[in-house]
C-alpha positions, 0 to 999 in steps of 0.5 A, a space after each residue: 780334862 786339861 791336856 798338857 805338853 811339857 817341853 824342856 831339854 832336861 829329862 829330870 825336869 820333864 819327869 818331875 813336871 809330868 809327875 806333878 801335873 798328872 797328880 793334879 786334879 783335872 790335868 793330864 800330860 799327854 806328851 813331852 818334848 826335849 826341844 822346840 823342834 819336836 813340838 809341831 809333830 807332837 801337837 799334830 799327834 796329841 792336841 793339847 790345851 796348854 804347852 808348858 815351855 822352857 826357854 833356853 834349849 839347845 836346838 829350837 828355843 822356847 821363843 821360836 817354838 812359841 811363835 810356831 805354836 801360836 800360829 797354829 789353827 786352834 793354838 793351845 795356850 803357852 806358859 813359859 817355865 824357865 830359870 831366866 827372867 831377863 827383860 828381853 826374854 820376858 818381853 820376847 816371850 809375851 810378844 811371841 804369844 805366851 799367856 804366862 811366864 813362870 820361874 822354875 822356883 815357883 811353888 808346884 801348886 802355883 804352876 798347877 793353877 797357872 796351867 789351869 788358868 791358861 787353859 781358861 784363857 787367863 794370863 799368869 805371871 810370876 810376881 818377879 816377872 810382872 815387876 820386870 815388865 813394869 820396870 821395862 815399860 818405858 818406851 821411846 817417843 816413836 813406840 809410844 806414839 805407835 801404841 797410842 795410835 793403835 788404841 785410838 782405833 778402839 771405842 772409849 769403853 774398849 780403851 778403858 778395858 785395855 787400861 784395866 788389863 794393863 794394871 793386871 785386872 781380871 774380867 771380874 775386877 774390870 766388870 766391878 770397876 766399869 759397872 759391866 757384866 763379865 760377859 760384856 767385859 769378855 766381849 770387849 776383850 774379844 773385840 780389842 784382840 780382833 781390832 788390834 790383831 793381838 793374840 791374848 790379854 798379855 799382849 794387850 797389857 804390853 800395848 797398854 804399857 807401851 802407850 803409858 796407859 797402865 
């Protein structure tokens, strides 16, 4: 059973998301929060697999709350669910450690799928958000150089995996492209995360874009 914490300052939205997710097979909403400041205590009391996080809240916002969640031992995945998709907010959420970013006009079935995917460690972006990231991937010379220096710490095969992740490829896709088993791909991804001090595949994809390798 995938356990979920719903964080949103709108009580009606929280109620609707809880009703929808609790009605899906394999998901249970175990707690709700109206502000990011409530999240640490709720996670202490109710360990979860996924936090479904609003961004703009009157107290502690979703970016700060995501940072706090992802610093925890055995941190749950964070999927942002918001009305806003500005380039700054999308990138800030991804760099804070969110593994997904969806908009509130996303179809309910897609939200359910995103929660389950996040629990499996898979990144999920709405198509509009993915395009936003691609559109803002151009970097300054200094940041591009810094990103490429990070990639130089990897083996050639690990760099191939990073480039594929930057294109949005799944582990199965990467395995077929590079003639590797899914288990081997997962091992390469884990090695990349460890070597570069990154938290999830979305941050790997951002690094690939920073380096103009995607």
